[in-house]
Backbone as CSV, one residue per row, in Angstrom:
resi,resn,N_x,N_y,N_z,CA_x,CA_y,CA_z,C_x,C_y,C_z
1,MET,0.715,-1.206,-0.112,-0.181,0.142,0.245,0.929,1.204,-0.135
2,LYS,2.215,1.253,0.769,3.001,2.508,0.656,3.295,2.975,-0.682
3,ILE,3.776,1.721,-1.563,3.926,2.302,-2.808,2.674,2.775,-3.820
4,ALA,1.520,1.950,-3.599,0.372,2.120,-4.438,-0.199,3.552,-4.101
5,LYS,0.114,4.118,-3.057,-0.391,5.246,-2.702,0.038,6.477,-3.676
6,TYR,1.154,6.287,-4.040,1.481,7.368,-5.049,1.012,7.349,-6.451
7,PRO,0.952,6.424,-7.257,0.199,6.392,-8.394,-1.375,7.035,-8.134
8,PHE,-2.001,6.270,-7.040,-3.342,6.748,-6.798,-3.585,7.978,-6.176
9,ALA,-2.405,8.623,-5.774,-2.412,9.834,-5.332,-2.325,10.861,-6.477
10,VAL,-1.636,10.663,-7.671,-1.572,11.099,-8.851,-2.896,11.273,-9.486
11,PHE,-3.507,9.980,-9.672,-5.104,9.953,-10.362,-6.062,10.827,-9.387
12,SER,-6.019,10.752,-8.159,-6.726,11.530,-7.282,-6.617,13.031,-7.601
13,ALA,-5.436,13.427,-7.278,-4.994,14.731,-7.524,-5.231,15.342,-8.765
14,ALA,-5.123,14.569,-9.969,-5.683,15.031,-11.460,-7.167,15.023,-11.226
15,LEU,-7.855,14.300,-10.813,-9.374,14.454,-10.926,-9.671,15.482,-10.203
16,PHE,-8.884,15.937,-9.030,-9.324,17.125,-8.199,-9.008,18.449,-8.964
17,THR,-8.044,18.563,-9.781,-7.739,19.590,-10.491,-8.592,19.771,-11.793
18,VAL,-8.908,18.626,-12.407,-9.972,18.817,-13.614,-11.304,19.494,-12.990
19,MET,-11.418,18.958,-11.880,-12.925,19.528,-11.340,-12.816,21.146,-11.067
20,LEU,-11.530,21.557,-10.844,-11.433,23.071,-10.735,-11.218,23.703,-12.038
21,ILE,-10.677,22.964,-13.000,-10.181,23.657,-14.314,-11.548,23.842,-15.080
22,THR,-12.410,22.598,-15.245,-13.541,22.760,-16.357,-14.296,23.912,-15.928
23,PRO,-14.735,24.104,-14.803,-15.744,25.105,-14.549,-15.227,26.555,-15.023
24,ILE,-13.876,26.647,-15.003,-13.215,27.853,-15.614,-13.532,28.227,-16.970
25,SER,-13.295,27.093,-17.798,-13.331,27.322,-19.114,-15.057,27.184,-19.442
26,SER,-15.714,26.685,-18.889,-17.217,26.605,-19.328,-17.714,27.845,-18.864
27,ILE,-17.149,28.637,-17.853,-17.859,30.009,-17.421,-17.205,30.951,-18.335
28,SER,-15.980,30.764,-18.627,-15.551,31.699,-19.748,-16.426,31.716,-21.152
29,ASN,-16.504,30.624,-21.552,-17.245,30.528,-22.764,-18.745,31.257,-22.582
30,LEU,-19.518,30.891,-21.486,-20.573,31.601,-21.234,-20.700,32.896,-21.304
31,LEU,-19.624,33.590,-20.401,-19.358,35.005,-20.495,-19.190,35.505,-21.828
32,TRP,-18.645,34.841,-22.783,-18.127,35.187,-24.018,-19.553,35.225,-25.160
33,LEU,-20.341,34.305,-24.847,-21.684,34.158,-25.594,-22.435,35.189,-25.085
34,ASN,-22.540,35.487,-23.902,-23.396,36.631,-23.333,-22.853,37.767,-23.736
35,SER,-21.558,38.122,-24.107,-21.012,39.442,-24.665,-21.270,39.628,-25.822
36,VAL,-21.683,38.335,-26.868,-22.133,38.649,-28.293,-23.444,38.446,-28.281
37,ASP,-24.323,38.937,-27.293,-25.843,38.662,-27.306,-26.313,37.449,-27.492
38,MET,-25.648,36.307,-27.218,-26.243,34.914,-27.532,-27.172,34.730,-26.335
39,PRO,-28.196,33.981,-26.428,-29.147,34.090,-25.162,-28.353,32.728,-24.385
40,VAL,-28.310,33.167,-23.132,-27.849,32.022,-22.141,-28.755,32.145,-20.869
41,GLY,-29.388,30.972,-20.792,-30.233,30.919,-19.645,-29.801,30.116,-18.742
42,ILE,-30.468,29.798,-17.501,-29.964,29.207,-16.413,-30.026,27.388,-16.914
43,ILE,-30.923,27.022,-17.614,-30.762,25.719,-17.795,-29.813,25.462,-18.742
44,SER,-29.498,26.081,-19.830,-28.417,26.203,-20.842,-27.097,26.048,-20.310
45,SER,-26.944,27.190,-19.345,-25.714,27.165,-18.657,-25.219,26.093,-17.709
46,LEU,-26.359,25.528,-16.979,-26.289,24.228,-16.159,-25.752,23.203,-17.083
47,GLU,-26.329,22.995,-18.288,-25.934,22.213,-19.353,-24.580,22.223,-19.712
48,VAL,-24.140,23.390,-19.998,-22.575,23.583,-20.490,-21.748,23.161,-19.209
49,LEU,-21.974,23.462,-17.944,-21.236,23.105,-17.040,-21.053,22.006,-16.905
50,LEU,-22.065,21.063,-16.987,-22.190,19.698,-16.432,-21.466,18.878,-17.567
51,PHE,-21.784,19.441,-18.867,-21.299,18.529,-19.914,-19.723,18.645,-20.121
52,ASP,-19.515,20.069,-19.969,-17.877,20.327,-19.798,-17.295,19.400,-18.902
53,PHE,-17.884,19.422,-17.678,-17.017,18.641,-16.523,-16.984,17.167,-16.722
54,GLN,-18.086,16.420,-17.814,-17.995,15.157,-18.007,-17.098,14.840,-19.304
55,ARG,-17.579,15.415,-20.374,-16.783,15.367,-21.656,-15.289,15.932,-21.649
56,LEU,-15.237,17.183,-21.567,-14.054,17.893,-21.648,-13.132,17.195,-20.616
57,GLY,-13.782,17.070,-19.307,-13.015,16.543,-18.144,-12.069,15.169,-18.474
58,ILE,-12.785,14.447,-19.451,-12.202,12.926,-19.669,-10.776,13.352,-20.540
59,LEU,-10.937,14.216,-21.246,-9.511,14.377,-22.160,-8.773,15.012,-21.233
60,LEU,-9.184,15.922,-20.543,-7.988,16.824,-19.619,-7.568,15.954,-18.422
61,TYR,-8.422,14.973,-18.062,-7.659,13.862,-16.807,-6.481,13.243,-17.420
62,GLY,-6.618,12.788,-18.603,-5.473,12.054,-19.268,-4.281,12.982,-19.358
63,VAL,-4.465,14.106,-19.912,-3.347,15.101,-20.021,-2.727,15.451,-18.362
64,VAL,-3.642,15.938,-17.530,-3.282,16.073,-16.229,-2.552,15.074,-15.503
65,ILE,-2.941,13.791,-15.762,-2.218,12.653,-15.064,-1.010,12.689,-15.446
66,ILE,-0.561,12.653,-16.943,0.785,12.661,-17.382,1.501,13.651,-16.925
67,GLY,0.962,15.142,-16.869,1.612,16.292,-16.620,2.148,16.086,-14.960
68,PHE,1.212,15.595,-14.089,1.392,15.525,-12.796,2.504,14.384,-12.355
69,ALA,2.304,13.099,-13.223,3.394,12.018,-12.994,4.563,12.676,-13.145
70,ILE,4.924,13.380,-14.222,6.506,13.855,-14.508,6.727,14.812,-13.633
71,ALA,5.800,15.785,-13.476,6.294,17.050,-12.126,6.545,16.400,-11.059
72,PHE,5.562,15.419,-10.511,5.864,15.221,-9.053,6.793,13.975,-9.057
73,SER,7.117,13.358,-10.237,8.488,12.764,-9.872,9.733,13.159,-10.004
74,PHE,9.676,14.398,-10.627,10.907,15.438,-10.699,11.011,16.078,-9.249
75,THR,9.848,16.443,-8.798,9.754,17.068,-7.592,10.366,16.100,-6.217
76,ALA,10.017,14.841,-6.251,10.512,13.718,-5.392,11.953,13.970,-5.205
77,VAL,12.815,14.012,-6.696,14.201,14.065,-6.495,14.597,15.465,-6.030
78,LEU,14.047,16.482,-6.452,14.424,17.701,-6.263,14.316,17.975,-4.436
79,ILE,13.411,17.369,-3.846,13.320,17.623,-2.683,14.435,17.230,-1.658
80,ASN,15.547,16.502,-2.266,16.527,15.853,-1.412,17.575,17.006,-1.698
81,PHE,17.403,18.157,-2.539,18.454,19.032,-2.782,18.165,20.421,-2.514
82,THR,17.052,20.640,-1.614,16.443,21.916,-1.326,16.071,21.923,-0.033
83,ASN,15.696,23.123,0.663,15.489,23.082,1.887,13.768,23.544,2.160
84,ILE,13.583,24.210,1.012,11.901,24.311,0.618,10.988,23.480,1.023
85,SER,9.787,23.738,1.724,8.960,22.887,2.284,8.145,21.916,1.074
86,SER,8.297,20.851,1.381,7.507,19.654,0.215,6.248,20.015,-0.131
87,LYS,5.614,20.536,0.698,4.211,20.738,0.225,3.973,22.048,-0.721
88,TYR,4.937,23.124,-0.558,5.138,24.043,-1.804,5.909,23.629,-2.584
89,LEU,6.558,22.556,-2.762,7.385,22.293,-3.728,6.313,21.656,-4.803
90,TYR,5.554,20.752,-4.084,4.494,19.953,-5.027,3.389,20.991,-5.567
91,ALA,3.052,21.591,-4.666,2.094,22.764,-5.037,2.536,23.729,-6.477
92,LEU,3.961,23.987,-6.249,4.443,24.734,-7.506,4.360,23.881,-8.827
93,ALA,4.924,22.514,-8.423,5.076,21.466,-9.299,3.800,21.357,-10.420
94,GLY,2.876,21.312,-9.277,1.530,21.300,-9.802,1.180,22.383,-10.927
95,ALA,1.149,23.770,-10.333,1.243,24.763,-11.298,1.768,24.887,-12.452
96,VAL,3.078,24.580,-12.433,3.924,24.560,-13.584,3.408,23.436,-14.549
97,SER,3.175,22.263,-13.995,2.743,21.203,-15.033,1.611,21.604,-15.609
98,ILE,0.708,22.179,-15.225,-0.590,22.755,-15.629,-0.338,23.720,-16.680
99,GLY,0.443,24.717,-16.426,0.836,25.623,-17.364,1.482,24.912,-18.680
100,ALA,2.543,23.984,-18.560,3.051,23.396,-19.373,2.091,22.701,-20.385
101,ALA,1.204,21.957,-19.570,0.346,21.024,-20.230,-0.710,22.021,-21.306
102,MET,-1.181,23.161,-20.515,-1.965,24.031,-21.520,-1.323,24.327,-22.660
103,TYR,-0.087,24.877,-22.549,0.797,25.415,-23.891,0.972,24.139,-24.538
104,LEU,1.519,23.058,-24.300,1.830,22.065,-25.405,0.498,21.329,-26.124
105,MET,-0.563,21.661,-25.308,-1.997,20.994,-25.991,-2.367,21.903,-27.187
106,VAL,-1.941,23.137,-26.879,-2.083,24.287,-28.192,-1.060,24.019,-29.189
107,GLU,0.468,23.893,-28.689,1.228,23.921,-29.794,1.578,22.505,-30.380
108,LEU,1.368,21.588,-29.755,1.654,20.221,-30.347,0.466,19.463,-30.719
109,LEU,-0.704,19.651,-30.001,-1.670,18.817,-30.275,-2.907,19.548,-31.196
110,PHE,-3.622,20.395,-30.807,-4.682,20.901,-31.304,-4.374,22.009,-32.087
111,GLU,-3.591,22.949,-31.868,-3.047,23.982,-32.655,-4.250,25.195,-32.602
112,SER,-5.184,25.045,-31.527,-6.200,26.072,-31.271,-6.337,25.884,-29.517
113,GLU,-6.875,26.924,-29.110,-7.196,26.965,-27.695,-8.638,25.914,-27.509
114,LEU,-8.152,24.624,-26.860,-9.225,23.882,-26.469,-10.015,24.539,-25.364
115,LEU,-9.313,25.133,-24.235,-10.057,25.497,-23.285,-10.289,27.057,-23.441
116,GLY,-11.566,27.438,-23.200,-11.952,28.678,-23.187,-11.112,29.611,-22.109
117,GLY,-10.995,29.156,-21.055,-10.665,29.807,-20.028,-9.070,30.283,-20.328
118,ASN,-8.425,29.617,-21.117,-7.120,29.639,-21.195,-6.679,30.822,-22.309
119,ARG,-7.966,31.430,-22.883,-7.657,32.529,-24.005,-7.449,33.739,-23.533
120,THR,-7.426,34.023,-22.322,-7.185,35.253,-21.456,-6.131,35.030,-20.365
121,PHE,-5.414,36.185,-20.012,-4.354,35.888,-19.036,-4.958,35.528,-17.631
122,VAL,-6.066,36.238,-17.473,-6.890,35.747,-16.227,-7.447,34.413,-15.900
123,GLY,-7.650,33.828,-17.375,-8.098,32.468,-17.404,-6.876,31.563,-17.061
124,LYS,-5.714,32.002,-17.564,-4.459,31.152,-17.490,-4.084,31.161,-15.942
125,VAL,-4.305,32.020,-15.309,-3.799,32.094,-13.841,-4.648,31.330,-13.082
126,LEU,-5.778,31.604,-13.228,-6.914,30.592,-12.616,-6.672,29.071,-12.954
127,HIS,-6.152,28.570,-14.242,-5.554,27.175,-14.463,-4.258,26.871,-13.434
128,TRP,-3.466,27.813,-13.355,-2.194,27.549,-12.676,-2.260,27.444,-11.199
129,ILE,-3.448,28.485,-10.574,-3.905,28.281,-9.345,-4.522,26.765,-9.247
130,ALA,-5.429,26.450,-9.905,-5.886,24.978,-9.764,-4.808,24.025,-9.801
131,GLY,-3.824,24.297,-10.683,-2.722,23.166,-10.746,-2.067,23.139,-9.415
132,PHE,-1.994,24.568,-8.734,-1.369,24.719,-7.397,-1.887,23.849,-6.441
133,PHE,-3.480,23.854,-6.481,-4.152,23.286,-5.204,-4.187,21.780,-5.566
134,GLY,-3.610,21.469,-6.936,-3.899,20.098,-7.243,-2.518,19.450,-6.673
135,GLY,-1.436,20.009,-6.730,-0.109,19.841,-6.186,-0.371,19.576,-4.643
136,TYR,-0.734,20.578,-4.159,-1.169,20.611,-2.672,-1.693,19.356,-2.106
137,PHE,-2.795,18.941,-2.937,-3.800,17.923,-2.582,-3.031,16.767,-2.812
138,TYR,-2.260,16.751,-3.704,-1.365,15.556,-3.958,-0.380,15.286,-2.717
139,TYR,0.279,16.387,-2.040,1.274,16.295,-1.038,0.336,15.780,0.248
140,SER,-0.948,16.203,0.480,-1.624,15.863,1.453,-2.099,14.461,1.394
141,LEU,-2.173,13.784,0.373,-2.374,12.376,0.079,-1.300,11.592,0.392
142,ILE,0.000,12.020,0.232,1.056,10.986,0.402,1.812,11.266,1.553
143,SER,1.271,12.390,2.321,2.084,12.713,3.529,1.640,11.998,4.751
144,LYS,0.263,10.848,4.589,-0.108,10.310,5.491,-0.058,8.786,4.984
145,ASN,-0.225,8.012,5.703,-0.274,6.665,5.559,-1.828,6.207,4.960
146,LYS,-2.052,5.552,3.917,-3.222,5.350,3.705,-3.626,3.865,3.630
147,ASN,-4.887,3.282,3.776,-5.105,1.886,3.749,-6.186,1.730,2.528
148,TYR,-6.660,0.570,2.550,-7.233,0.287,1.160,-8.499,1.113,0.798
149,THR,-9.246,1.708,2.029,-10.335,2.515,1.337,-9.923,3.746,0.740
150,PHE,-8.681,4.176,0.456,-8.159,5.206,-0.354,-8.371,4.587,-1.853
151,ILE,-7.967,3.569,-2.222,-8.087,2.950,-3.489,-9.501,2.772,-3.749
152,VAL,-10.169,2.199,-2.916,-11.659,1.890,-3.032,-12.467,3.194,-3.473
153,ARG,-12.155,4.123,-2.519,-12.906,5.212,-2.758,-12.585,6.112,-4.311
154,PHE,-11.448,5.950,-4.562,-11.076,6.615,-5.969,-11.551,5.607,-7.006
155,PHE,-11.637,4.380,-6.977,-12.417,3.802,-8.024,-13.992,3.891,-7.982
156,GLY,-14.453,4.037,-6.848,-15.957,4.322,-6.751,-16.242,5.664,-7.315
157,ILE,-15.490,6.838,-7.079,-15.497,8.106,-7.789,-15.520,8.078,-9.169
158,LEU,-14.359,7.385,-9.472,-14.477,7.162,-10.960,-15.495,6.481,-11.609
159,TYR,-15.991,5.790,-11.071,-17.010,4.776,-11.710,-18.265,5.671,-11.633
160,ALA,-18.540,6.569,-10.462,-19.533,7.575,-10.708,-19.334,8.649,-11.720
161,TYR,-18.168,8.964,-12.015,-17.770,9.914,-12.942,-18.287,9.506,-14.359
162,LEU,-18.177,8.215,-14.424,-18.245,7.800,-15.784,-19.708,7.587,-16.062
163,ILE,-20.551,7.107,-15.017,-22.337,7.062,-14.822,-22.668,8.270,-14.902
164,LEU,-22.039,9.480,-14.551,-22.847,10.818,-14.571,-23.008,11.057,-16.171
165,GLY,-22.095,10.766,-17.306,-22.290,10.730,-18.496,-23.426,10.380,-19.063
166,PHE,-23.938,9.208,-18.554,-25.093,8.739,-18.999,-26.145,9.418,-18.476
167,VAL,-26.072,9.954,-17.093,-27.211,10.771,-16.636,-27.205,11.928,-17.385
168,LEU,-26.346,12.551,-17.557,-26.503,14.059,-18.335,-27.118,13.525,-19.698
169,ASN,-26.772,12.826,-20.424,-27.082,12.561,-21.619,-28.731,12.429,-21.677
170,TRP,-29.234,11.677,-20.673,-30.668,11.214,-20.794,-31.468,12.334,-20.257
171,VAL,-31.087,13.266,-19.269,-31.458,14.441,-18.767,-31.506,15.511,-19.754
172,PHE,-30.463,16.026,-20.450,-30.250,17.040,-21.319,-30.371,16.941,-22.923
173,THR,-29.847,15.815,-23.408,-30.070,15.227,-24.660,-30.601,13.855,-25.022
174,PRO,-32.137,13.646,-24.514,-32.446,12.290,-24.641,-32.608,11.795,-25.913
175,GLU,-32.553,12.740,-27.129,-32.837,12.283,-28.280,-31.243,11.439,-28.690
176,SER,-30.171,12.239,-28.409,-28.953,11.547,-28.706,-28.631,10.273,-27.849
177,ALA,-29.227,10.253,-26.560,-28.980,9.203,-25.611,-29.938,7.810,-26.201
178,ALA,-31.024,8.198,-26.572,-32.056,7.363,-27.356,-31.445,6.681,-28.620
179,ALA,-30.540,7.322,-29.324,-30.214,6.982,-30.526,-28.941,5.743,-30.216
180,ASP,-28.502,6.036,-29.364,-27.211,5.069,-28.925,-27.812,3.746,-28.724
181,TYR,-28.980,3.747,-28.276,-29.796,2.457,-28.054,-30.637,1.864,-29.208
182,GLY,-30.329,2.723,-30.333,-31.146,2.519,-31.686,-32.596,2.843,-31.792
183,PHE,-33.008,3.652,-30.913,-34.405,4.303,-31.042,-34.173,5.809,-31.537
184,VAL,-35.187,6.267,-32.552,-35.683,7.214,-32.856,-36.743,8.150,-32.020
185,LEU,-36.168,8.807,-31.087,-37.244,8.948,-30.181,-38.406,10.090,-30.671
186,LYS,-38.288,10.725,-31.687,-39.281,11.577,-32.459,-40.237,10.541,-32.931
187,ASP,-39.891,9.595,-33.550,-40.765,8.398,-34.294,-41.685,7.694,-33.215
188,LEU,-41.455,7.676,-31.988,-42.229,7.170,-30.956,-43.318,8.085,-30.375
189,ASN,-44.353,7.449,-29.997,-45.624,8.422,-29.747,-45.570,8.866,-28.261
190,ASP,-46.045,9.761,-27.669,-45.738,10.429,-26.528,-45.581,9.695,-25.218
191,ASN,-46.395,8.356,-25.129,-46.279,7.577,-24.094,-44.898,6.844,-23.923
192,ALA,-44.601,6.528,-25.265,-43.414,5.856,-25.600,-42.117,6.540,-25.156
193,GLN,-42.091,7.990,-25.662,-41.011,8.801,-25.294,-40.923,9.001,-23.753
194,ASN,-42.289,9.094,-23.343,-42.167,9.336,-21.880,-41.499,8.074,-20.891
195,ALA,-41.886,6.933,-21.518,-41.572,5.670,-20.551,-39.932,5.668,-20.720
196,LEU,-39.574,6.012,-22.037,-38.127,5.703,-22.469,-37.165,6.599,-21.698
197,ILE,-37.546,7.831,-21.427,-36.745,8.807,-20.803,-36.653,8.748,-19.266
198,ARG,-38.103,8.637,-18.816,-38.048,8.514,-17.434,-37.362,7.166,-16.772
199,ASP,-37.395,5.913,-17.661,-36.977,4.806,-16.953,-35.439,4.565,-17.251
200,PHE,-35.018,5.114,-18.284,-33.492,5.109,-18.436,-32.925,6.206,-17.538
201,THR,-33.508,7.334,-17.628,-32.836,8.290,-16.517,-32.978,7.880,-14.888
202,SER,-33.978,7.262,-14.722,-34.021,6.579,-13.473,-32.880,5.418,-13.031
203,PHE,-32.882,4.664,-14.249,-31.959,3.488,-14.225,-30.527,4.286,-13.892
204,PHE,-29.999,5.330,-14.626,-28.555,5.566,-14.486,-28.555,6.392,-13.231
205,ILE,-29.330,7.251,-12.884,-29.479,8.251,-11.737,-29.403,7.364,-10.170
206,SER,-30.153,6.404,-10.355,-30.139,5.319,-9.131,-28.835,4.789,-9.069
207,THR,-28.095,4.329,-10.086,-26.821,3.749,-9.821,-25.840,4.696,-9.463
208,PHE,-26.065,5.662,-10.137,-25.202,6.828,-9.568,-25.181,7.321,-8.245
209,ILE,-26.315,7.426,-7.483,-26.555,7.705,-6.397,-26.129,6.289,-5.016
210,PHE,-26.330,5.063,-5.828,-25.814,4.012,-5.077,-24.468,4.166,-4.858
211,THR,-23.747,4.410,-6.105,-22.190,4.433,-5.829,-21.890,5.653,-5.099
212,ILE,-22.302,6.674,-5.006,-21.766,7.897,-4.116,-22.069,7.599,-2.811
213,LEU,-23.365,6.862,-2.369,-23.463,6.442,-1.064,-22.382,5.521,-0.691
214,GLY,-22.205,4.415,-1.623,-20.977,3.465,-1.332,-19.853,4.192,-1.053
215,VAL,-19.455,5.188,-1.569,-18.316,5.769,-1.690,-17.991,6.666,-0.291
216,ILE,-18.958,7.054,0.200,-19.414,8.001,1.627,-19.346,6.935,2.557
217,THR,-20.134,5.968,2.412,-20.442,5.187,3.830,-19.368,3.997,3.868
218,LEU,-18.868,3.241,2.475,-18.102,2.390,2.632,-18.765,1.148,2.997
219,ASN,-20.154,1.107,2.556,-21.066,0.001,2.711,-21.278,-0.724,1.432
220,PRO,-20.727,-2.168,1.650,-20.629,-2.750,0.378,-22.074,-3.015,-0.375
221,THR,-23.192,-3.050,0.393,-24.306,-2.960,-0.096,-24.847,-2.127,-1.207
222,TRP,-24.229,-0.869,-1.216,-24.547,0.158,-2.096,-24.009,-0.396,-3.411
223,PHE,-22.861,-0.776,-3.348,-21.893,-0.970,-4.434,-22.639,-2.314,-5.223
224,LEU,-22.947,-3.325,-4.411,-23.750,-4.497,-4.779,-25.070,-4.345,-5.474
225,ALA,-25.699,-2.999,-4.929,-27.008,-2.731,-5.339,-26.863,-2.398,-7.045
226,ALA,-25.861,-1.245,-7.138,-25.487,-0.962,-8.442,-25.099,-1.952,-9.323
227,GLY,-24.268,-3.068,-8.846,-23.726,-4.150,-9.741,-24.966,-4.966,-10.291
228,ILE,-25.713,-5.390,-9.248,-27.104,-6.192,-9.500,-27.965,-5.552,-10.701
229,ILE,-28.058,-4.287,-10.546,-28.857,-3.554,-11.759,-28.298,-3.798,-13.020
230,TYR,-26.965,-3.743,-13.302,-26.582,-3.864,-14.555,-26.305,-5.157,-14.957
231,TYR,-26.014,-6.092,-14.030,-26.166,-7.759,-14.228,-27.275,-8.035,-14.869
232,GLY,-28.527,-7.488,-14.322,-30.033,-7.809,-14.501,-30.203,-7.396,-16.057
233,ALA,-29.625,-5.984,-16.167,-29.836,-5.489,-17.321,-28.974,-6.400,-18.414
234,ALA,-28.070,-6.977,-18.454,-27.185,-8.046,-19.161,-27.897,-9.011,-19.411
235,VAL,-28.486,-9.570,-18.315,-28.886,-11.025,-18.352,-30.510,-10.849,-19.236
236,PHE,-31.023,-9.992,-18.906,-32.267,-9.620,-19.619,-32.346,-9.320,-21.141
237,ASN,-30.977,-8.767,-21.437,-30.656,-8.438,-22.804,-30.398,-9.676,-23.442
238,LEU,-29.760,-10.500,-23.025,-29.674,-11.993,-23.714,-31.100,-12.755,-23.647
239,TYR,-31.720,-12.705,-22.526,-33.160,-13.119,-22.686,-33.694,-12.660,-23.896
240,ALA,-33.804,-11.503,-24.109,-34.684,-10.482,-25.064,-34.168,-11.285,-26.539
241,ILE,-32.895,-11.394,-26.500,-32.260,-11.880,-27.818,-32.488,-13.138,-28.302
242,PHE,-32.506,-14.306,-27.157,-32.247,-15.655,-27.488,-33.788,-16.336,-27.300
243,ILE,-34.893,-15.838,-26.464,-36.221,-16.006,-26.107,-37.196,-15.583,-27.202
244,HIS,-36.939,-14.012,-27.039,-38.089,-13.221,-27.883,-37.478,-13.046,-29.289
245,GLY,-36.299,-13.234,-29.620,-35.985,-13.002,-31.080,-35.513,-11.746,-31.520
246,THR,-35.112,-10.751,-30.392,-34.871,-9.310,-30.751,-33.466,-9.512,-31.344
247,ASN,-33.168,-8.273,-32.098,-32.001,-8.228,-32.832,-30.676,-8.438,-31.686
248,TYR,-29.685,-9.107,-32.218,-28.593,-9.358,-31.586,-27.874,-7.756,-31.357
249,ASN,-27.271,-7.531,-30.157,-26.465,-6.448,-30.003,-25.308,-6.427,-28.794
250,GLN,-24.201,-5.869,-28.767,-23.153,-6.213,-27.800,-23.425,-5.188,-26.733
251,ILE,-24.412,-4.337,-26.320,-24.832,-3.590,-25.242,-24.343,-4.408,-23.979
252,TYR,-24.795,-5.666,-24.012,-24.616,-6.601,-22.663,-23.216,-6.526,-22.314
253,ILE,-22.442,-6.448,-23.159,-20.822,-6.367,-22.701,-20.495,-5.332,-21.840
254,GLY,-21.176,-4.123,-22.360,-20.795,-2.948,-21.235,-21.894,-3.065,-20.103
255,GLU,-22.779,-3.689,-20.070,-23.485,-3.987,-18.981,-22.829,-4.687,-18.034
256,ILE,-22.235,-5.844,-18.605,-21.298,-6.744,-17.613,-20.207,-5.929,-16.949
257,ILE,-19.579,-5.250,-17.831,-18.423,-4.266,-17.290,-18.954,-3.322,-16.069
258,LEU,-20.241,-2.575,-16.203,-20.859,-1.551,-15.424,-21.171,-2.546,-14.170
259,GLY,-21.724,-3.898,-14.325,-21.956,-4.581,-13.315,-20.789,-5.004,-12.423
260,SER,-19.783,-5.533,-13.202,-18.473,-6.093,-12.579,-17.716,-5.040,-11.631
261,TRP,-17.886,-3.872,-12.327,-16.799,-2.725,-11.557,-17.369,-2.732,-10.059
262,PRO,-18.639,-2.198,-9.661,-18.961,-1.916,-8.339,-19.069,-3.223,-7.395
263,THR,-19.312,-4.435,-8.146,-19.280,-5.653,-7.549,-17.962,-6.073,-7.071
264,ILE,-16.816,-5.795,-7.667,-15.529,-5.962,-7.517,-15.101,-5.084,-6.337
265,ILE,-15.658,-3.983,-6.229,-15.394,-2.879,-5.214,-16.091,-3.530,-3.890
266,ALA,-17.339,-4.103,-3.928,-18.026,-4.500,-2.779,-17.159,-5.572,-2.422
267,PHE,-16.763,-6.480,-3.029,-16.108,-7.809,-2.416,-14.694,-7.255,-1.781
268,ALA,-14.092,-6.411,-2.428,-12.839,-5.721,-2.041,-13.119,-5.329,-0.571
269,ILE,-14.252,-4.714,-0.263,-14.494,-4.233,1.043,-14.714,-5.129,2.079
270,LEU,-15.441,-5.963,1.656,-15.865,-7.206,2.427,-14.549,-8.038,3.145
271,TYR,-13.648,-8.197,1.806,-12.420,-8.964,1.989,-11.509,-8.434,3.169
272,PHE,-11.257,-6.965,2.965,-10.416,-6.194,3.816,-10.772,-5.995,5.130
273,LYS,-12.292,-6.044,5.236,-12.773,-5.711,6.533,-12.531,-7.039,7.346
274,LYS,-12.573,-8.196,6.544,-12.403,-9.507,7.356,-10.939,-9.660,7.889
275,LYS,-10.076,-9.053,7.213,-8.678,-9.124,7.518,-8.178,-8.153,8.880
276,GLU,-9.278,-7.244,9.090,-9.035,-6.078,9.935,-9.113,-6.808,11.508
């Protein structure tokens, strides 16, 4: 666990930093839209914030992980040659890595400003500050001994983050979400549209809530509840194919993965609790 805490601290600090960075870009874009007299309502603003956090966050997460891994590894060596407090060195390393990552994303990868907040000096400074806090958060994670709950909670939060994407699709863009399952929402009558939207939205929101409760309480029952729902979906998917002759699809593979992930977390909690 002593060694494992370092990579998981990088993953956790990166996710924390992404949570700080994405609203900066979202709000910057909303302010720009408002400045050019584009209609920006409360619902549309909320939609932009949430979708940026989920979709843009996935790309940023990978970039920040790489940047933090390099910066914090270098800092771990530098600590031996300086009297500066470790927590400030890691915080500064976080800020520098974010600044470098934002620059390289433009110059080497996209050749355009992917992040709206990075187009202004104030936005750049806010990104650096987010990296600073991310580095400080990393230090706080590695400065204390961790047990299995640290890794369990990380995987639980990451799982909930992925499920959030399904939730947002069904809440804000049900036509697109329905198309992923082969439905043309507008071709269905009102009752069928209602049933589809309410059932799928409830399905994903429930498992999202179960996972968050599991992360907070470390009660394996919540994770098992989420896993059972997706296992059930996979079983009845195959039942519909082979018994009722519906078209074959591979969605059940994703359902098995989504069912196995929280189930493994639940059994890990039970295993480690028995060893205590």
